[in-house]
Every structure is written in C-alpha cells, then in structure tokens.
C-alpha positions in Angstrom: 89.5 140.1 59.3 92.5 141.1 56.9 93.6 137.2 56.1 89.7 137.2 54.9 90.3 139.9 52.7 93.4 138.7 51.4 91.5 135.1 50.7 88.6 136.8 48.9 91.2 138.3 46.7 93.1 135.6 45.7 89.5 133.8 45.1 88.7 136.6 43.1 92.2 136.5 41.2 91.5 132.8 40.6 88.0 133.2 39.3 88.9 136.3 37.0 92.1 134.4 35.5 89.7 131.1 34.5 87.1 133.1 33.1 84.4 132.9 35.9 83.7 136.8 35.8 80.4 136.7 37.8 82.3 135.0 41.0 85.6 137.0 40.6 83.1 140.1 40.8 81.8 138.9 44.0 84.6 137.8 44.9 86.4 141.1 44.7 83.3 142.9 46.3 83.4 140.9 49.1 87.5 141.5 49.8 87.0 145.5 49.3 84.6 145.7 51.9 86.1 143.0 54.2 89.3 145.4 53.9 87.3 148.2 54.9 86.2 147.4 57.7 89.4 146.0 58.7 90.6 149.4 58.5 88.0 151.0 60.0 88.1 148.5 63.2 91.9 149.3 62.9 91.5 152.7 62.8 89.0 153.1 65.7 91.6 150.8 68.2 94.7 153.1 67.2 92.7 156.4 68.6 91.2 154.7 71.6 94.8 153.4 72.3 96.2 157.2 71.7 93.4 158.3 74.1 94.1 155.6 77.1 97.8 156.6 77.1 
C-alpha cells in the first residue's frame, strides 16, 4: 500500500510540474488517503504483534 501511495505522489508531482493542477490535486489526495490507511494498518499490526508476544 505504501508503494501505491508513493506512485500516486510521483504522479501528482509530475502532473503539477506539467500544469495539470486538477490531476495533481486528485493524485495528491489519493496519496494522502493511501498513506493514512497504511499508517493505520501498520499501527494495528504493530499493536497486535506486541500483544501476541
């Protein structure tokens, strides 16, 4: 999931550099959401792993 967030961020940067502000904003939003989901899942797995030990 982190990989997809990084890909969306790169797309946003390229689109912004080329002047496609709408695409850049959308891709940036997707990157933020995916990164947030990644953080939540990573935190849950970390807590579950700590509880299991």
